[in-house]
C-alpha positions as CSV (number, residue, x, y, z in Angstrom):
1,M,0.1,0.3,-0.1
2,K,0.7,3.2,-0.1
3,E,-0.4,7.2,0.9
4,I,-0.3,9.8,-1.7
5,K,-0.1,13.5,-0.9
6,A,-0.4,16.0,-2.9
7,Y,-0.2,20.0,-2.2
8,V,-2.5,21.9,-4.2
9,H,-4.1,25.4,-4.9
10,N,-7.2,26.2,-3.0
11,H,-9.6,27.1,-6.0
12,R,-8.1,23.6,-8.3
13,I,-9.1,20.8,-5.4
14,P,-12.5,20.7,-6.0
15,D,-12.0,19.5,-9.9
16,V,-9.0,16.9,-8.6
17,I,-11.7,15.1,-6.4
18,R,-14.4,15.2,-9.1
19,A,-12.0,13.6,-11.8
20,L,-10.4,11.4,-8.9
21,K,-14.4,9.9,-8.1
22,E,-14.9,9.8,-12.0
23,S,-12.1,7.3,-12.6
24,G,-13.6,4.9,-10.3
25,Q,-10.2,4.5,-8.9
26,C,-11.4,6.3,-5.6
27,N,-14.7,5.2,-4.0
28,L,-15.9,4.8,-0.8
29,D,-15.4,0.9,-1.1
30,P,-12.5,0.4,0.7
31,A,-11.7,-3.0,-1.3
32,K,-11.8,-1.6,-4.7
33,G,-9.8,1.5,-4.5
34,C,-7.9,4.5,-2.9
35,R,-9.6,5.3,0.9
36,N,-9.1,7.4,3.6
37,L,-9.6,10.5,0.5
38,S,-9.5,13.4,2.8
39,V,-8.3,16.9,2.9
40,I,-6.8,19.1,5.1
41,G,-6.2,23.3,4.7
42,V,-2.7,24.8,5.3
43,R,-0.2,27.7,4.1
44,S,2.4,27.2,1.7
45,L,5.2,29.7,1.1
46,L,4.1,28.4,-2.6
47,A,4.2,31.1,-5.3
48,P,-0.2,32.7,-5.5
49,V,-1.7,32.2,-9.1
50,D,-2.9,35.9,-8.4
51,A,-2.8,38.9,-6.0
52,Q,-6.5,37.7,-4.0
53,E,-4.4,34.0,-3.3
54,R,-1.4,36.1,-1.3
55,H,-1.3,36.5,2.6
56,Y,0.9,37.9,4.3
57,A,0.9,35.2,7.8
58,V,2.5,36.6,11.3
59,D,3.0,34.1,12.9
60,L,5.5,33.2,10.0
61,A,6.9,36.2,9.4
62,E,6.2,35.8,5.6
63,E,3.1,36.2,2.0
64,V,1.7,33.0,2.4
65,I,-1.2,30.9,0.1
66,N,-4.4,29.1,1.6
67,E,-3.8,25.6,0.4
68,S,-5.3,21.8,0.1
69,R,-3.1,18.9,1.7
70,L,-4.8,15.8,-0.3
71,E,-4.2,12.6,1.3
72,L,-5.6,9.4,-0.2
73,I,-4.6,5.4,0.7
74,C,-3.8,3.0,-2.3
75,E,-3.2,-0.5,-3.8
76,D,0.2,0.0,-5.3
77,H,-0.7,-1.0,-8.4
78,Q,-3.2,2.7,-8.7
79,V,-0.2,4.5,-7.9
80,D,1.1,6.5,-11.6
81,E,-2.6,6.8,-12.5
82,L,-3.4,8.6,-9.8
83,M,-0.5,10.8,-9.3
84,D,-1.4,11.3,-13.3
85,I,-5.2,12.3,-12.8
86,I,-3.6,14.5,-9.6
87,G,-1.2,16.3,-11.7
88,R,-3.8,16.7,-15.0
89,A,-6.7,17.9,-12.8
90,A,-4.5,20.2,-10.6
91,R,-2.9,22.4,-12.9
92,T,-3.1,25.9,-13.0
93,G,-0.7,27.3,-15.9
94,Q,2.6,28.3,-13.8
95,A,5.4,25.9,-13.9
96,E,5.1,24.8,-10.4
97,A,1.9,24.7,-9.1
98,G,2.1,21.7,-6.2
99,W,3.8,19.1,-5.1
100,I,2.2,15.2,-5.1
101,Y,4.0,12.9,-2.1
102,V,4.1,9.2,-3.0
103,T,5.8,7.3,0.3
104,D,5.4,3.2,1.5
105,I,2.7,1.9,4.2
106,I,4.3,-0.4,6.6
107,K,1.4,-1.7,8.7
108,A,-2.4,-0.8,8.4
109,I,-5.3,-2.3,11.1
110,P,-9.2,-1.1,11.0
111,V,-9.9,0.6,14.0
112,A,-12.5,-1.9,15.8
113,G,-15.2,-1.1,16.2
114,R,-17.5,-1.4,19.4
115,P,-17.8,-5.2,20.8
């Protein structure tokens, strides 16, 4: 199993999620595709697409943008296709519009329900 994390501009995340679902690779059945699809808001030092994305973070003393970190778990054979789907849907026209990372999952166990 693998974990994919993608850092994507906020305005692109709805298209990324839609593309993943429409691909048939990500659905609600954990036995048939990627699972644990989640989106977390993060602050990034990535270059903004436009001036409206730009914010100054006083606590960081830096200009930042608000972006989304998409996370999902998938089977090894799905990685290349999922990365391609995410990459195409996340494009902004900039030379660098985010990053996609893949890591190995060493072990995974379900959280058991109530006895």
